[in-house]
Each structure stands twice: as C-alpha cells, then as structure tokens.
C-alpha positions, -999 to 999 in steps of 0.1 A, spaced: -317 363 284 -345 372 308 -356 337 315 -322 324 319 -311 291 335 -309 307 369 -347 315 365 -353 279 353 -339 265 385 -309 248 368 -281 241 392 -255 268 385 -228 243 394 -237 225 362 -234 253 339 -209 275 355 -173 276 369 -162 297 398 -132 319 395 -115 336 425 -108 372 415 -100 405 433 -129 428 442 -116 452 416 -123 427 389 -158 422 400 -164 460 401 -149 465 365 -170 437 351 -202 452 366 -192 486 353 -182 473 317 -146 482 320 -138 445 318 -157 425 292 -134 396 286 -120 370 311 -89 353 299 -82 318 313 -51 295 310 -62 259 307 -43 237 330 -47 202 344 -67 214 373 -95 231 353 -94 215 319 -124 192 328 -144 223 338 -138 241 306 -133 215 278 -151 185 266 -143 158 241 -106 163 247 -89 142 221 -52 145 229 -28 156 256 -29 188 276 -1 214 280 4 225 316 7 263 314 28 272 345 43 305 334 46 328 303 70 303 286 69 269 302 97 245 296 82 213 310 51 196 294 24 171 302 18 167 265 7 195 242 -21 210 221 -14 202 184 -15 233 163 -42 217 141 -36 241 112 -46 270 133 -79 257 146 -85 252 183 -83 214 187 -108 210 214 -143 221 223 -156 243 250 -179 224 274 -214 229 258 -231 235 292 -208 262 301 -231 293 301 -219 312 331 -187 323 350 -191 331 387 -165 356 398 -160 354 435 -140 367 464 -144 367 503 -170 396 502 -189 392 469 -198 371 439 -208 382 404 -227 359 381 -217 365 345 -232 350 313 -208 339 285 -217 356 253 -188 345 232 -156 325 234 -124 334 218 -94 310 214 -60 326 203 -27 308 196 -1 324 220 31 306 211 37 282 183 66 256 187 80 222 179 72 197 206 101 175 215 88 153 242 77 154 278 103 171 300 123 186 270 124 223 264 104 238 236 118 252 204 98 282 195 89 281 159 64 302 139 57 271 117 59 246 146 35 217 151 21 226 185 9 257 203 0 272 236 -36 285 234 -54 312 254 -92 309 260 -111 343 265 -146 344 275 -167 375 266 -190 381 296 -219 403 307 -231 405 344 -264 390 354 -277 417 376 -294 408 409 -322 433 403 -322 442 366 -346 466 350 -367 452 321 -373 470 289 -397 465 260 -382 473 226 -408 477 197 -401 468 162 -423 477 132 -407 460 101 -427 483 78 -409 514 89 -378 503 108 -342 502 92 -340 467 107 -360 448 81 -375 415 81 -348 402 60 -322 416 85 -341 396 112 -341 364 92 -303 368 85 -295 374 122 -314 342 132 -296 321 104 -261 334 115 -264 330 153 -234 322 172 -238 301 203 -275 306 199 -272 344 200 -270 374 177 -262 410 183 -278 442 172 -281 478 186 -316 494 192 -330 529 201 -341 533 237 -365 560 247 -363 556 285 -326 554 287 -318 574 318 -318 543 343 -308 517 317 -275 499 323 -254 470 310 -269 438 322 -306 449 321 -331 426 303 -352 434 273 -380 419 251 -384 427 215 -421 433 205 -430 431 169 -458 455 161 -478 468 131 -490 437 114 -507 403 120 -474 388 132 -473 410 163 -458 396 194 -425 390 213 -401 376 188 -369 375 210 -354 387 243 -321 391 256 -297 414 276 -283 449 273 -245 446 268 -237 483 269 -249 514 287 -269 538 266 -251 559 241 -258 587 216 -260 583 179 -276 595 147 -313 590 142 -319 556 124 -349 572 106 -326 597 90 -337 630 108 -311 654 122 -319 648 158 -299 625 180 -312 592 196 -300 570 225 -289 534 216 -280 503 235 -261 472 222 -281 441 227 -274 403 228 -305 385 216 -315 350 226 -346 327 223 -353 341 188 -384 326 169 -371 309 137 -392 334 117 -413 364 123 -443 345 113 -446 327 148 -437 350 177 -426 334 209 -457 352 226 -484 364 204 -498 398 211 -532 381 218 -516 360 245 -499 391 261 -532 410 259 -552 382 275 -526 376 303 -515 410 310 -543 434 298 -532 464 320 -503 472 298 -504 486 262 -482 463 243 -488 473 207 -485 511 209 -459 534 222 -420 542 220 -393 516 218 -373 511 248 -397 517 277 -392 504 311 -418 477 321 -435 480 354 -422 457 382 -457 442 389 -460 425 354 -425 410 353 -434 378 369 -462 371 346 -441 378 316 -414 356 328 -439 328 331 -452 333 297 -415 329 283 
C-alpha cells in the first residue's frame, strides 16, 4: 500500500467518508485494539457507502425500528447492494485529531430478518422472513503519518512460501488484496500500519513483486525453516501484485540502476529501509 491514493494526489473526498468518533476510538484504531468499524446505513449516508442501489432503504433509527422507508430484501442471504467501488478509506475525526484508515475488507451481516408489511407498519420478526436489517463492517488499518518502510526478501527456492503459493494468492485476491504472514528481522520498531516491499531474490526473476502494509505488530512464532529457534513475524496485506513472478513490478536491474547505494539482493528479510531512498522508491512504484 506504499504508493497509495494519498501519495497519488487523489482527492480523499472522492475515495473516503469521514466519521465523527471519540478520541478513544482513534487511539484504539492506531493501537490495533479496534480493527473493525461498524456502520448502520441510513438515508443520510447511503449514497456515501452504496452504489447501484436497486430497491428501497431501511431507515435504521434504533436497535429494532418500527417505521420504515422501505426495506432491504433478504435476497436469499446475499447482501443486495454493492459497496461503492471507490470507497478505499475511512477518515476517523474529532475536534482534536483525525486518522486516515485504509479499508482492507468489508463484511455484511444480516442482523434481524422479518416480514415487511408496508411503510409505517410494525415489523414482524421472522427467521424465515423476506426482509432483513443489515450491518456493514469495515476492516481497517491506520495509514500512519510517518510510517517506517521495510524490505522483505523472498527466495522461492528455499522459502516455505512457494511460487505456487504466490500464484494462488494472486488468483484469489479479495478487493485487489491478499494476506500472508512473513518473518521480520529488524522487528523492534515495526508497528501496525508500516509499509513493506516484497523483493524476490535468488533467480533471474528478481525484483519487487508486490508491496503493502503491516496489519499487525510483530509477534513470535516457530521458525518457518523448521529449526528450534523462534522467529518474529508480522501479518501483511499485500497489494499491487504482479500477475506472475515472471515480471516483477520493479526488476532488480532497475533498482540497482536507480538506487545503487543499497544492497537489494542480499541480506535478511524484514530490514528497515533508509529514509533517504524512500522517495526514489515511491517514484519507481
């Protein structure tokens, strides 16, 4: 997610909605205690969240409303509308602070199923009813103002993450993303929200094959290589993946030509990149 839409000078108002929240919520999102933001869709925010709405909208005014401006049809258990395609961020704001968060997944859950009897009439709750009140939950990760940048290294010939695993991840992306965990050598200052680049090494396909964001703080786990020692890992959300490992987004030769001061092909996985080369790397992406 390194070169995200904010870096590309896209108007955040076009790709985000702003939510007024308590400062405690912002702090908990940044710390990772809160990872999901639950929104009730109502007549005031529906156009900010939904697109291609084909039907009427239920006005959710309390836990169990009794008056309707239409309804969501249950639609055999499928959410009957689509989340706005350009909705990539949520801005959490209060009078003292704001926090830009990237949406990494959307969950929709039916809360109450009922039979709809017409506008202004009470609902009749029914487990087999034809209509449903829905909740929409956005999984988010904070976009840090001053993130750290890490280079992960991947050698398919020795890694537990094989080339077939990579191809499967790319094929099964959700919202243009996939998730993996990865070992990180310089973990002490890494935090949820930092940025990473995945560098393929060890063959003639070397180069950056995807990038993204840390969605967890570092944690300890068993060695992926099978030794008895412990390693530190982070969970990653991966974006901008090349379709195959055959054509990296940035070939090693381009990296060496543009930023020759850094050793790209050798070293540990999960090393912090020097601040002075970040701008050049972002331009290459």
